[in-house]
TORKOL-108695 format. One line per field, with one value per residue: x, y, z of N, C-alpha, C in turn. Coordinates in Angstrom, 1 decimal, always signed. Layout:
N
n_x: (X	...)
n_y: (Y	...)
n_z: (Z	...)
ca_x: (X	...)
ca_y: (Y	...)
ca_z: (Z	...)
c_x: (X	...)
c_y: (Y	...)
c_z: (Z	...)
//
This chain:
181
n_x: (+54.6	+56.4	+56.8	+56.8	+57.7	+58.4	+56.4	+54.4	+51.6	+49.7	+48.3	+45.6	+44.6	+43.5	+43.6	+43.1	+43.7	+47.1	+48.3	+46.7	+47.1	+49.9	+49.9	+48.5	+50.2	+52.5	+51.2	+50.3	+52.8	+54.0	+52.2	+50.7	+52.2	+54.3	+54.0	+53.3	+51.2	+48.4	+45.7	+42.5	+40.8	+42.5	+43.5	+41.2	+40.3	+42.1	+41.7	+39.1	+39.4	+40.7	+38.7	+37.6	+34.7	+33.5	+31.9	+30.2	+31.9	+34.0	+37.0	+40.4	+43.4	+47.0	+49.4	+48.0	+47.5	+46.4	+45.7	+44.3	+42.3	+39.9	+38.6	+37.5	+35.0	+33.5	+31.4	+29.4	+30.8	+33.0	+36.1	+39.5	+42.4	+45.8	+48.4	+47.0	+46.5	+45.1	+44.9	+43.6	+43.0	+40.7	+37.2	+36.7	+34.4	+33.4	+31.3	+29.1	+30.0	+32.1	+35.1	+38.4	+41.2	+44.6	+47.2	+45.9	+45.3	+43.7	+43.2	+42.9	+44.0	+45.6	+47.6	+47.4	+48.5	+48.4	+48.9	+51.5	+52.2	+51.5	+49.1	+47.4	+44.8	+41.9	+39.6	+36.7	+36.2	+33.9	+32.8	+30.5	+28.1	+29.0	+31.1	+34.0	+37.4	+40.1	+43.4	+46.2	+45.1	+44.1	+42.4	+41.4	+41.2	+37.9	+36.4	+33.5	+32.3	+29.8	+27.1	+28.1	+30.0	+33.0	+36.5	+39.1	+42.2	+45.2	+44.3	+43.2	+40.8	+38.1	+36.2	+33.6	+32.2	+29.9	+26.9	+27.1	+28.9	+31.9	+35.2	+38.3	+41.7	+43.9	+43.5	+40.6	+38.1	+34.7	+34.0	+32.2	+29.0	+28.4	+27.3	+25.6	+25.2)
n_y: (+86.8	+86.3	+84.3	+86.0	+85.9	+87.8	+89.7	+88.5	+88.7	+88.2	+89.8	+90.2	+88.0	+86.8	+84.7	+84.6	+85.9	+86.9	+86.1	+83.9	+82.2	+81.7	+80.5	+78.1	+77.0	+76.3	+74.5	+72.5	+71.7	+70.6	+68.7	+67.4	+66.8	+65.0	+61.5	+60.5	+60.4	+58.5	+58.9	+59.8	+61.6	+63.5	+64.9	+65.9	+67.6	+69.7	+70.6	+71.5	+73.5	+75.4	+76.2	+74.4	+72.6	+69.8	+66.7	+64.1	+61.0	+61.0	+60.0	+60.7	+60.2	+59.7	+62.0	+63.6	+66.6	+69.9	+72.8	+75.3	+75.1	+76.5	+76.7	+74.2	+71.7	+68.9	+66.1	+63.7	+60.6	+60.2	+59.3	+60.2	+59.5	+58.3	+60.6	+62.3	+65.2	+68.2	+70.9	+73.5	+76.3	+77.5	+76.9	+73.6	+71.1	+68.2	+65.5	+63.3	+60.0	+59.6	+58.4	+59.2	+58.2	+57.0	+59.3	+60.9	+64.0	+67.0	+69.8	+73.2	+75.4	+76.9	+78.0	+80.6	+79.7	+81.0	+83.6	+85.9	+86.8	+84.7	+84.3	+83.6	+81.2	+80.3	+77.8	+76.3	+73.0	+70.4	+67.5	+65.2	+63.2	+59.8	+59.4	+58.0	+58.6	+57.5	+56.1	+58.1	+59.8	+62.7	+65.7	+68.3	+72.0	+73.4	+71.1	+68.9	+66.2	+64.1	+62.5	+59.4	+58.8	+57.4	+57.8	+56.3	+54.8	+56.6	+58.4	+61.3	+63.7	+64.7	+67.7	+67.2	+64.5	+62.2	+61.3	+58.1	+57.2	+55.5	+56.4	+56.4	+56.9	+59.4	+62.2	+61.3	+59.1	+58.1	+54.8	+52.9	+52.3	+52.6	+50.1	+49.5	+47.1)
n_z: (+58.9	+62.0	+65.0	+68.1	+71.1	+72.9	+72.9	+74.2	+76.4	+79.2	+80.9	+81.3	+82.5	+85.6	+88.0	+90.7	+94.0	+94.7	+97.1	+97.9	+95.7	+96.1	+98.6	+98.0	+96.1	+97.7	+99.5	+97.8	+96.7	+99.0	+100.0	+98.0	+95.6	+96.5	+97.3	+99.7	+101.4	+101.9	+102.1	+101.0	+102.2	+103.4	+101.1	+100.1	+102.1	+102.0	+99.3	+99.5	+101.5	+100.0	+98.3	+96.4	+95.3	+96.4	+96.3	+98.1	+99.1	+97.4	+95.8	+96.0	+94.7	+95.6	+94.4	+92.7	+90.8	+91.1	+89.5	+90.3	+92.9	+93.5	+91.1	+90.7	+90.5	+91.8	+91.6	+93.5	+94.7	+92.8	+91.2	+91.3	+89.9	+90.5	+89.9	+88.2	+86.3	+86.8	+85.1	+85.6	+84.4	+83.9	+84.8	+85.8	+85.7	+87.2	+87.1	+89.0	+90.0	+88.3	+86.7	+86.6	+85.3	+86.0	+85.5	+83.7	+81.8	+82.3	+80.6	+80.6	+79.3	+76.5	+73.7	+71.2	+68.3	+65.9	+66.1	+66.4	+69.0	+70.5	+72.1	+75.2	+75.6	+77.2	+78.2	+79.7	+81.0	+80.9	+82.5	+82.5	+84.4	+85.2	+83.4	+82.0	+82.0	+80.5	+81.4	+81.1	+79.2	+77.3	+77.9	+76.2	+76.2	+76.6	+76.1	+76.2	+77.9	+77.6	+79.4	+80.7	+78.8	+77.3	+77.3	+75.9	+77.1	+76.7	+74.8	+72.9	+73.6	+71.4	+70.7	+71.7	+73.4	+72.8	+74.6	+76.2	+74.3	+73.2	+72.9	+71.0	+70.4	+68.8	+67.2	+69.2	+68.1	+67.8	+68.6	+69.3	+70.9	+74.4	+76.5	+79.4	+81.8)
ca_x: (+54.9	+57.0	+56.5	+57.6	+57.3	+58.6	+55.2	+53.3	+51.0	+48.4	+47.9	+44.2	+44.2	+43.6	+43.0	+42.8	+44.7	+48.4	+48.6	+46.0	+47.9	+51.1	+49.6	+48.1	+51.5	+53.3	+50.4	+50.4	+54.2	+54.3	+51.3	+50.1	+53.2	+54.8	+52.9	+53.5	+49.9	+47.5	+44.3	+41.7	+40.2	+43.5	+43.6	+39.9	+40.3	+42.9	+41.0	+37.9	+39.9	+41.1	+37.6	+37.0	+33.4	+33.7	+30.8	+30.4	+32.4	+35.0	+38.4	+41.5	+44.6	+48.2	+50.1	+47.0	+47.9	+45.3	+46.3	+43.6	+41.2	+38.7	+38.0	+37.2	+33.8	+33.4	+30.1	+29.5	+31.4	+33.9	+37.4	+40.5	+43.5	+47.2	+49.2	+46.1	+46.9	+44.0	+45.5	+42.4	+43.1	+39.3	+36.5	+36.6	+33.3	+33.4	+30.0	+29.1	+30.3	+33.1	+36.4	+39.5	+42.2	+45.9	+48.0	+45.1	+45.5	+42.6	+44.0	+42.0	+44.7	+46.4	+48.1	+47.0	+49.7	+48.3	+49.3	+52.9	+52.3	+51.2	+48.2	+46.8	+43.4	+41.4	+38.2	+36.3	+36.0	+32.7	+32.7	+29.2	+27.9	+29.2	+32.1	+35.3	+38.5	+41.1	+44.7	+47.1	+44.3	+44.2	+41.1	+41.9	+40.3	+36.6	+35.7	+32.3	+32.1	+28.4	+26.8	+28.5	+30.9	+34.3	+37.7	+40.0	+43.6	+46.2	+43.5	+42.9	+39.3	+37.6	+35.5	+32.4	+32.0	+28.5	+26.5	+27.3	+29.9	+33.2	+36.1	+39.6	+42.7	+44.4	+42.3	+39.7	+36.8	+33.7	+34.2	+31.0	+28.2	+28.6	+26.1	+25.9	+24.3)
ca_y: (+87.1	+85.3	+84.3	+87.0	+85.7	+89.0	+90.4	+87.8	+89.4	+87.7	+90.6	+90.2	+86.8	+87.0	+83.5	+84.7	+86.8	+86.4	+85.3	+82.6	+81.3	+81.3	+79.5	+76.9	+76.5	+75.6	+73.4	+71.5	+71.2	+69.9	+67.6	+66.7	+66.2	+63.8	+60.5	+59.8	+60.4	+57.6	+59.1	+60.8	+62.7	+64.5	+65.8	+66.6	+68.7	+70.9	+71.1	+72.3	+74.6	+76.4	+76.6	+73.3	+72.1	+68.4	+66.0	+63.0	+59.7	+61.2	+59.4	+61.4	+59.4	+60.5	+62.5	+64.5	+68.0	+70.8	+74.2	+76.2	+74.4	+77.3	+76.5	+72.8	+71.2	+67.4	+65.5	+62.6	+59.2	+60.2	+58.9	+60.9	+58.5	+58.7	+61.4	+63.1	+66.7	+69.1	+72.2	+74.3	+77.8	+77.9	+76.0	+72.2	+70.5	+66.8	+65.1	+62.2	+58.6	+59.8	+57.9	+59.8	+57.2	+57.4	+60.1	+61.7	+65.4	+67.9	+71.0	+74.3	+76.4	+76.6	+79.2	+80.8	+79.6	+81.8	+85.0	+86.0	+87.0	+83.4	+84.6	+82.5	+80.9	+79.4	+77.4	+75.4	+71.6	+69.8	+66.1	+64.9	+62.0	+58.5	+59.4	+57.4	+59.1	+56.5	+56.4	+58.9	+60.5	+64.2	+66.4	+69.7	+73.1	+73.5	+69.8	+68.5	+64.8	+63.9	+61.4	+58.0	+58.6	+56.8	+58.1	+55.1	+55.1	+57.2	+59.1	+62.8	+63.9	+65.7	+68.8	+66.6	+63.1	+62.0	+60.4	+56.7	+56.9	+55.1	+57.1	+55.9	+57.4	+60.7	+62.5	+60.2	+59.0	+57.2	+53.4	+52.1	+52.8	+52.0	+49.5	+49.2	+46.0)
ca_z: (+60.3	+62.8	+66.4	+68.9	+72.4	+73.8	+72.9	+74.9	+77.5	+79.7	+82.1	+81.5	+83.2	+87.0	+88.5	+92.1	+94.7	+94.7	+98.4	+97.8	+94.8	+96.7	+99.7	+97.3	+95.5	+98.7	+100.0	+96.7	+96.7	+100.2	+100.3	+96.8	+94.7	+97.1	+97.3	+101.0	+102.2	+101.2	+102.5	+100.2	+103.1	+103.5	+99.9	+99.9	+103.1	+101.5	+98.2	+100.0	+102.2	+99.0	+97.5	+95.6	+95.7	+96.3	+96.8	+99.1	+98.6	+96.3	+96.1	+95.4	+95.0	+95.7	+93.2	+91.9	+90.8	+90.7	+89.4	+91.1	+93.4	+93.4	+89.8	+90.5	+91.1	+91.6	+92.2	+94.5	+94.4	+91.7	+91.5	+90.6	+90.0	+90.7	+88.9	+87.3	+86.4	+86.4	+84.9	+85.4	+84.3	+83.9	+85.6	+85.5	+86.4	+87.1	+87.6	+89.9	+89.5	+87.2	+87.0	+85.9	+85.6	+86.3	+84.5	+82.7	+81.8	+81.9	+80.2	+80.2	+78.6	+75.3	+73.1	+69.8	+67.5	+64.6	+66.5	+66.7	+70.4	+71.2	+73.2	+76.0	+75.3	+78.2	+78.1	+80.7	+80.7	+81.6	+82.4	+83.1	+85.3	+84.7	+82.4	+82.4	+81.3	+80.6	+81.8	+80.3	+78.2	+77.4	+77.7	+75.9	+76.6	+75.9	+75.8	+77.0	+77.9	+77.9	+80.4	+80.6	+77.7	+77.7	+76.5	+76.2	+77.5	+75.7	+73.7	+73.1	+73.4	+70.5	+71.5	+72.3	+73.5	+72.9	+75.7	+76.0	+73.3	+73.5	+72.0	+71.1	+69.4	+69.0	+68.0	+69.4	+67.3	+68.4	+68.0	+69.5	+72.0	+75.7	+77.1	+80.9	+82.2)
c_x: (+55.6	+56.6	+57.4	+57.1	+57.6	+57.4	+54.1	+52.9	+49.7	+48.0	+46.4	+43.7	+44.5	+42.9	+42.7	+43.9	+46.0	+48.7	+47.9	+46.7	+49.2	+50.9	+49.3	+49.4	+52.3	+52.5	+50.5	+51.8	+54.5	+53.5	+50.7	+51.1	+53.9	+53.7	+52.9	+52.2	+48.9	+46.0	+43.6	+41.2	+41.2	+43.5	+42.3	+39.8	+40.9	+42.2	+39.8	+38.3	+40.2	+40.0	+37.0	+35.7	+33.4	+32.6	+31.2	+31.0	+33.4	+36.3	+39.4	+42.8	+45.9	+48.8	+49.2	+47.5	+46.7	+45.9	+45.6	+42.3	+39.9	+38.0	+37.5	+35.9	+33.7	+32.2	+30.4	+30.1	+32.2	+35.3	+38.4	+41.8	+44.9	+47.7	+48.2	+46.5	+45.7	+44.5	+44.4	+42.6	+41.7	+38.6	+36.5	+35.4	+33.3	+32.1	+30.2	+29.4	+31.2	+34.4	+37.4	+40.7	+43.6	+46.6	+47.2	+45.4	+44.3	+43.2	+43.1	+42.7	+45.5	+46.9	+47.6	+48.2	+49.6	+48.7	+50.8	+53.2	+52.0	+50.2	+47.6	+45.3	+43.0	+39.9	+37.9	+36.1	+34.8	+32.7	+31.4	+29.2	+28.3	+30.3	+33.3	+36.4	+39.7	+42.5	+45.5	+46.4	+44.4	+42.8	+41.5	+40.8	+38.9	+35.8	+34.5	+32.2	+30.7	+28.3	+27.4	+29.4	+32.2	+35.4	+38.7	+41.4	+44.4	+45.5	+43.4	+41.5	+39.1	+36.8	+34.3	+32.5	+30.5	+28.1	+26.6	+28.2	+31.2	+34.2	+37.5	+40.5	+43.1	+44.5	+41.4	+38.5	+35.9	+33.8	+33.0	+30.2	+28.5	+27.3	+26.5	+24.8	+23.7)
c_y: (+86.0	+85.4	+85.3	+86.9	+86.8	+89.8	+89.7	+88.6	+88.8	+88.5	+90.6	+89.0	+86.9	+85.8	+83.6	+85.6	+86.1	+85.6	+84.0	+81.7	+80.8	+80.3	+78.1	+76.2	+75.7	+74.4	+72.2	+70.9	+70.3	+68.6	+66.8	+66.1	+64.9	+62.8	+59.8	+59.8	+59.6	+57.9	+60.2	+61.9	+63.8	+65.5	+66.6	+67.7	+69.9	+71.5	+72.0	+73.5	+75.7	+76.6	+75.6	+72.9	+70.6	+67.6	+64.9	+61.8	+59.9	+60.6	+60.2	+60.7	+60.2	+60.9	+63.4	+65.9	+68.8	+72.2	+75.2	+75.6	+75.2	+77.3	+75.0	+72.4	+69.7	+66.9	+64.4	+61.3	+59.2	+59.8	+59.7	+60.1	+59.2	+59.6	+62.1	+64.5	+67.4	+70.5	+73.2	+75.8	+78.4	+76.8	+74.6	+71.6	+69.0	+66.3	+64.0	+60.9	+58.7	+59.1	+58.5	+59.0	+57.9	+58.2	+60.9	+63.2	+66.2	+69.3	+72.1	+75.4	+76.0	+78.0	+79.3	+80.9	+80.5	+83.3	+85.0	+86.2	+85.7	+83.5	+83.4	+82.4	+79.9	+79.1	+76.3	+74.0	+71.1	+68.3	+65.7	+63.5	+60.7	+58.3	+58.6	+57.9	+58.1	+57.0	+57.1	+59.6	+62.0	+64.7	+67.8	+70.7	+73.1	+72.2	+69.5	+67.0	+64.5	+62.6	+60.0	+57.7	+58.0	+57.3	+57.1	+55.6	+55.6	+57.9	+60.6	+63.1	+64.9	+66.7	+68.3	+65.1	+62.9	+61.1	+58.9	+56.3	+56.5	+55.6	+56.5	+56.6	+58.9	+61.4	+61.3	+60.3	+58.0	+55.8	+52.6	+52.8	+52.0	+51.4	+49.1	+48.2	+46.3)
c_z: (+61.0	+64.3	+67.1	+70.3	+73.4	+73.8	+73.6	+76.2	+77.9	+80.9	+82.3	+82.4	+84.7	+87.7	+90.0	+92.8	+94.8	+95.9	+98.4	+96.9	+95.4	+97.8	+99.1	+96.7	+96.5	+99.3	+99.0	+96.7	+97.9	+100.4	+99.1	+95.9	+95.3	+97.3	+98.7	+101.9	+101.4	+101.4	+101.7	+101.0	+103.3	+102.4	+99.8	+100.9	+102.5	+100.2	+98.6	+100.7	+101.2	+98.0	+96.5	+96.1	+95.4	+97.0	+97.8	+98.4	+97.5	+96.8	+95.3	+95.7	+95.1	+94.4	+92.3	+92.0	+90.3	+90.7	+90.3	+91.6	+93.4	+92.1	+89.6	+91.2	+90.8	+92.3	+93.1	+93.8	+93.1	+92.1	+90.7	+90.9	+90.2	+89.5	+87.9	+87.5	+85.9	+86.3	+84.5	+85.5	+84.3	+84.7	+85.0	+86.4	+86.1	+87.8	+88.7	+89.2	+88.3	+87.6	+86.0	+86.2	+85.6	+85.1	+83.5	+82.9	+81.4	+81.8	+79.8	+79.4	+77.4	+74.8	+71.6	+68.9	+66.2	+64.9	+66.9	+68.2	+71.2	+72.3	+73.9	+75.7	+76.5	+78.0	+79.2	+80.1	+81.5	+81.4	+83.2	+83.8	+84.5	+83.7	+82.9	+81.4	+81.5	+81.0	+80.7	+79.1	+78.4	+77.0	+77.5	+76.3	+75.8	+75.7	+76.8	+76.8	+78.4	+78.8	+79.9	+79.3	+78.2	+76.7	+76.9	+76.5	+76.3	+74.5	+74.0	+72.7	+72.3	+71.3	+72.2	+72.3	+73.7	+74.1	+75.3	+74.9	+73.8	+72.5	+72.2	+70.0	+69.7	+67.6	+68.1	+68.5	+68.0	+67.7	+68.2	+70.7	+73.3	+76.2	+78.5	+81.3	+83.6)
//
């Protein structure tokens, strides 16, 4: 069998009302993609306005992209760095005291390459308390990052990062345990 993208159909996927998605698209294009606003409170206001659940003391840097804010939950005192892309076709839960560094990609969607129709696959991402996602790292669909785990820069997360594990590579493997003084 060969790929047949003309048979692709994701009619089953409904991420929210069309008007809400359109309003978010334009809000994001006007205020999030350009980097001319340096205030976290500005970004947090709009994310909350569109349904994101965001805790206290959260820092959102310029250039952050969020596909659907209504699928985003962020705990207290977490940081989301410049140019982070949260492509949350499904729910993304980010715990408290989490650092997601510059250019990281949280990707909830993928395609089934084993089917000619290239069907859409979506899975939630869970990032527990104290996790650090390094710069330009990739967190694929369905990943769970347990408490205080670390994904080093330019790495691709495996399906599970064990609590207090430090992971490196693509695909990332555990290289040692995290010790916090």
